[in-house]
N, C-alpha and C positions, 0 to 999 in steps of 0.2 A: 557479867558484862560481855564475855565472849559469846554466850548463848544469844544475847540480844542482837549482837552484830551479825551472827549467822542467820538469825531469823529475818533481820532486815535485808541482808543480801539475798536470801532465798525469796523474800517477798518481791524484791526488785526484779529478780530473774523471772519470776512468775508473771509479774506485771508487764515486763518487757515482752514475754512470749504471748501475752494476752492482747496487747495493743497491736492493731494492724492499721496501716494507712494505705489507701488505694487511690491512685491518681485519677484524674478526669478521664483519661483514655484507657483505663484498666477496669476490670471487674474481678472480684474475688469469689471464686466458687468454693463454698464451705461444705465440708463433710463432717458429720458428728458421729463418731464411732463407726465410720465407714459408710454412713447413709447420707445421701445428698440432701442438703437443706435448701439453699438457694444461692444465687449470685448477689454479692453485696458490693456497694460502692457507687460512686466515689465518696471519699471522706475517711473518717476515722471510726473504728468500731472495736469491740472487745470480743475475744474468743475465749473459750474455756480451755485453759492449758491442758495438754496431754489428752484431751478429749476431741477437741475440734482441730481440723486441718484445713488449710486454705490453699487453693491453687489459683495463681494470678493468670489472667488471660488478657492480652492486648486487643483493643478494638480498632486500632489504627490500620489503614490500608497497607498491605504487604505487597511489595514489588518483587516478583520472582522471575528470574531468567530460566527459560526452558532450554536445556542443553541441546546442541545441534542433533537433529535426528536424520538418519539415512532413510530416505523414502523413495519408492518407485511409483511414479504417477500412473494414472490409468492408461496413458499412451506409452508406457514402458520407458520412461526417461528417469534415470537415477539423479536425484537431487539431495542436497543437504539443507535442511531448514531449521531455523531456531525461532523462538517466539518469547514474548514477555506476557506475564499474567498478573493482573491486579485483583486482589481479593481481600476480604476482611471478615472478621467474626461478627455475626449478628446475634448469635445465641451462645453465650459462653458456656452454659450448662451442657448443651449437646456437644460442643467442641471438646469438652473434657471427658464426658462420660461415654460418648458413642464412638470416639476414635482415639487411638493412642497418641498419634502425632499428626495433627491436621495439616501442618505445613508440608511434611514429607508426603502425606497421602495426596494432597492437592497437586504436588509436583509430579507424582507418578501418574495420576489421572490425566494431567495436562499432556505429558509425553505420549501416553497411549492414545489419547484422543487426537493429538496432532498427527500421529502416523495413520490412524484410521481415516480421518477426514481428508487429508491431503492425498492419501493413496487412492481415493475415489475421484479425484479431480485430475483434469488434464493440465499439461504444462501451461498452455495459453491462459486457462482460467486462473491458475496459481499466480501468474505474473500480472494479469490485467484485472482480476476481481478479488483483490486482497481484502477489501472491506466486507464483501459478502462472506468470504471464507472465515474472516476473523469473527464476524457476528455468529456464524454457525458454530464455531469453536466455543465461543462464550456461552451459548445456550446449552450445548451438550455438557460442558464441564460444570456449569452451574447446576444443572439438574442432578448430577452425580454427587456434588458436594453439599447440596441443600440439606440432606438428612443430618449432616455434621454441624449444622448451624453456620456454614461458611457461604458467603455470597461472593461469587465471581462477577466483577463489574465489567472488566475489559480484558480482551485477549487480542494481542497484535502480533502478526507475523513480521518479524524483523528483517531477516536476510534469507535470500534464496540463492544458494551456491550451485551453479551449473557446471557440468564437466567441460573441459576445454574444447573438446570436439563439438559439443553442442553450441558453445559460445561462437566458435568460428562459423558453424552452419547458420546461426541466427544473424551473424554479421553479413554473410553472403546474401542471405534472404533480404535483409534490410537494404543492402546496396542494389540488388535487383529491383526491389520495389521503388527505390528512388529513381533508377534509370527508367523504369516504366512510366512513372509520373512525368519525368522530363520529356519523354517522347510523346506522351499524350498532350502535354501542354504545347509542345512544338507543333504537333499536327493540328491542334485547334487554332493556333496562330496562323498557320498556312491556310487553313480553311477560311478564316475570317479575312485574310489578305486577298485571297482569290475572289471572295464575294465582293469586296470593295473594288477590286480591279475590274470585275465584270460590270459592276454598276457604273464605274467611270467610263468604260468602253461604250456602254449604251448611251451615256450622255454625249460623248464626243461624236458618236456616229450620227446623231441627229443634226449636227451642223458641221459640214466639212471644213469651214473656215477655222473652227476651233482646233481641228487637227493640225492645220498649218501653223497656227499660233503656238501650239505645243511643240512642233518641230523647231520653230525659231527660238523658242525658249531653251530647248535642249541644246541647240547649236551655240547659243550664247553662254550657257553654262560650261560647255566643253571648251570653248575658245578661251575662257578665263583661266583654264589650267595650263595654257601655254604648251600644248602638245604639238609635236611636229607632224603627226599623222592623225587625221580625223576620219573616222568611218561614220557616215551619216546615212540613215535609211531614208529612201524616197518611196512614196506610194506608187504602186504599179499603175494607177490611173493616169499618171503623167505620161507614161510611155504607151498608153493604150491607142492613142491616135496614130502614132508612128507604126505600131504593130499592125493595125488595120490597113494602113496604106501599103505596107510591105506585103501583106497577104494578097491585096488586089493586084 
């Protein structure tokens, strides 16, 4: 009786080791006596106990933060940059056979590529052309991880940390640029106003009576302010007859 129980227990243990279940987002890479067979799954299947060995590989996208890297740009500005990498396994067999740890290897490749690519860029490009730099990073990293069966889909530069001295210099530059734009706008306004005044003067000079009406209108506006003293300009033509008589 005890022998039967032992045999049943051993059978259950062997059956338990033989049955494998692989989820939809996983694949099981099977080795038989050390030799690669193929990737199995998803579903349930049997292995030969003590002969077959299976390594599970996830196919879901992995989100990996690249630690901040100290970088000197092409224009000799020290910055600290970090990024995020999205990748997934598309060939489970290569991810197990051709690389020991594909996640760690992808992380190291991402850090090295980040330093190399950003080191060739100037600070203005790094701040204003992130999409272009991110696309270049994605292409370079993907080319290096492709032999491992890893597909890098997206690389995004997250934060660019500048030295405090550079931040103050950029703030002064931005302030100077705002002042320049304000002066240009003011000058353009003065130019337009002078053009309109010149046109108005041409119109008034064609009819002297319009000038007199304009004087009367101005006098009416000034008198409405209840001022005690009023300085009112008069055209020199009014005194021209008296001046000619005085000269004679």
